[in-house]
C-alpha positions, 0 to 999 in steps of 0.5 A: 231240961239240962243233962247233968252238966251242960245243955245239948243241942237239938242238932249235935254237941253244944258249941258253949258249954252251959251248966243249970248253974249256968242259966240260974245265973243268967236269970238272977243277973236279968231279974236284978237289973231288968227285973225279968223272970225267965221261965224254966223252960227258957234254957234254949232261948237263953243258949241261942241269944247269948251264944252270939255274945260269947262269939263276940267276946271270945269266951269259951263258956258261959262260966267264963263269960258270966264270972267276967260279966260279974267282975265288970259288974262289980268293978263299974265304969263305963265299960261294965255298964255297956257290958251289962246293957248288951246282956240285957238287950240280948235277953229282951223280946220285942214283939210289935207292930203299927197298931197292935191291939186296935181297940186301944187306939180308937179309945186313945182318940177320944181320950185326947180329944177330951182331954185336949178340950179340958186343957184348951185353955191353958196350953200345956202339952198333953204327955204320952209314955210310951214305956217299951217302945221297941223298935218305934212302931207303937210311940209311931202309933200313938203319934199318928193317933194323935195327929189323926183325932187332934189336927197336925198342930196337936199339942202332944209330947210322947217319951218313948223309952225302953231297956234295950238300946238296939231297939230304941235306935231302929226307933229313932231311924223312923225307916219300915218296910212299906208292908209294915202290918198295921198301916193302910195306904192312907197312913203310909201316905199321910205319915210317911216318905216312900224311899227311891232307888236303894230304898225301894219297898222302905219308908220313913216317918215324917218329920212332922209326926217324927217331932212329937216323940222323944226317944230315951233309954229308961229301966222299969225296975231301976231306973230314976223315975223322978227324971221323966219330967211332970206326970203324964196324961196317959202311959202305955206299959203294954206286954211287958209286966208278964215278965215280971214276977208279982212283988216287981209287977206291984213295985213298977204299977206302984211308980207308974201311979206316981206319974200319972196326973189324977184321972191319968190313964194305963193302958196294958197288954191283951193279957195283963190283968191288975185287978189286985191293985184296985188302990192303984187302979180301976179298970176304966175300959178293956185292958184300960185302967185309970188312976185311982 
């Protein structure tokens, strides 16, 4: 918890003054603009992540920085949007790996084959939305699953979005360590190009796989859902809504329902349960829901 006035670091005095009021202001801002509910125990995390931004902007305290941010938001414009985006980037959590929660990708392959057979006559692409793409491991896992299930000419479109512009830049580059968790020798050979020289020990996603994925910045709370395009067959929104309060979860679920085709599937994280949204989704498999 806080001392009466400022947060003390374990190794001595804090570099920047941070009061309880500053922390509450951070909580309000990140909830308003990203839907994230910061718990009481996150003070040290907030300090560690935002203190880097204070150094970069030359502010001497959290109060100064937050006052600057609030003024910028009130004024509006490109500079304000850019600073708000940096603020959000600092506070979002990005924990991911290739083929994380592997049972989802086994189920996805079966569902893609069934849907592709049904759509074969019409020639329409299967549309998948990865709504928390992070550094790209998840959307590329979706693309690999599609190619392995449907062949190299898989008629699949994957929209990969995230609120954090920094991690999306990494995702678009498609470069990873050759020892990345979840990648076996066969998938490395089939789907990646190995680096040489200065890039030894790194791999890049092959162009024929990368073509299936389009990246875009998107805010699940305040974004314009109408610009997502035609309805999706499948949405991956995993380990995201655990950071939202109940009211925000409900709004995001309603909007997700609206962008899914009838019978479309929503894949969620292992600790997420939406049994109280039976009017929108029914449980289809292990943390897989079907649009009602």
